[in-house]
N, C-alpha and C positions, 0 to 999 in steps of 0.2 A: 587502561583497560580500554580497549578496541569496542565501540558500541555496535550494536546489531540494527539493521535497518531493514524492514520489510518493504520491497519495492512492489506497490500496488499496480494493476493494469494501467491505471490512469497516468501514471508516469511515463510507462513506454509509449502510451498513446500521445501523449504532448510531444515526446521526442521526435515522432514521426510524422504527427500531424500535417496536412495540406492545406489544413483552413485558414482563410485569409482575414478574419476577423482580428481586431486590435489585440482581445484577449487572448485568442488561439496562438498567435505571434508571439505574444511575451511568454506565456507559458512555453512555448516551444524554447525560445532563447533562454529562459531561466533553466529548464529541464537539461538543455543540451549543456548548459555551462556546467551546472551540477555534476553533469554525468563525465565532463571531461576534468573538472577540478577540486572536486569534491567525494566522488565515489570512492577513491583510494582510501580514503581516511576512515571508513567504515567496514564493517562486515557486511556483506549485502547478502539477501536470501529472498528466494521467490519460492512459489507454489504450483501444483500441476493446475490450480486455478488460473492462475496468472498465464501460465502456457495455453491452456485450453481456451482463453478468452482472445489473446492476441492471434491465434491459430485458425480462428473462425473465419470461413470464406467471406462472411460479411465485414471483416475487421480490413480497413483501408490500411495500407503499409504494413500488413502482415509479417511480409519477409525480413524488412528492415528491422521490425520491432522485435521478431524472433530471432535475428542475429543477433541481438543485443544482450539475449539470454545466456547466450554461449558461455559456460563455466561458474556461471552463478549456481550455489547449492539450491538444490529443491529441500522446500521443508515437507514432512511427511504430514498426511490428513486422517490421522487414525480415527474411529467412531469418536472418540473423545472430542474431536475438532467439531463434527457434526451434532454432537448434542450440545455444545456450547455455544455454537452458531444457533441452533432451534432456542435456546435460553434468550440470546441476545435479539431473535425475534419478536418471542413471545413480549419479552419484556419493551417491546417496541423501541430499543436502542438502533436496530439495524432493519432495514425492509426485507421481507423474504423474497424468495425461498431460503431455507437454512442450508440446503446442500449446494448452494450455487452463489456468486455475486459478491456483494459485501458484507453479509453475514459470516461467509466463508472467509473471506480475507482477514476480516476482523479476528474470528475466532483461531485461525491458524496462528497469526501473529501473536495473540494474547498466550495461547498454550505454548507456545515456542520462546516466551519471554522476551520478544523483541524489544529493543528500547524505542524504536520508532517506526512507525508506517508513513511512509513517503508517498504522498497521494495528492492527485489535484480532485479529488472527490469532495467538494467544499458542500456539499449538499448531506451527505450521510457520514463523513469521516470528519476531516478539517474543519469542523463547526464548532463554536464554544457551545453550544447547547447540548450537542450530542455528546461532546467530551465530558462534561460534566455527567451526564446520564450514566455514559460509558463507564466512566471512573467509580461512580457510587454501584454499579452492579459488580464491577470488579471487587471492591471493597470488600462488599459481601461475600464474595467467594473466594475470598483471601487470595487473591490474584493482582500480581502488578498491572496496570492497564498501559500499554506502550502509548507513547505521545503521537498524535498524527500531525504531519508536518508537512507545508509543501516545499518544494527544493528550495524557495528564497527563503524559507526559513531555518532551514538545515546547513547552515556554515559553519566551518569552522577556519578560524584565522591561523596565519602562519607567525602573528605575532602574538602569542599568548602570553 
């Protein structure tokens, strides 16, 4: 069974980043390598939130990042997504606001039963403390919690 991956904005941002710091260079290399060698192994999804964030005039590399989205299915964001995002903000799993940003990404991926959220957001998503808290909230709701991973952690081998 092919696993489903929600590609959060920070993944695309890392792919097109022009930053020259060591961390940014490493994230860019890891992200682009994942895109070239691993992406085809998964069913990939984005949301309107990703598109809106990448389309911002303030986003450096917007044109290149938006080009990467071509052909990727867009997950719907019905009122239930906003309600779930509001709960994540209320329970302090994610920062507000509930109708944008991190909370909306996580609620979208959760409601659509993604296996993974691919992200470089290590403060609010790919963070062991947040993952535990998020898992508890999802368990209370009877929902499966997607795993938050960085591209260097979501690798499948040809030699299984």
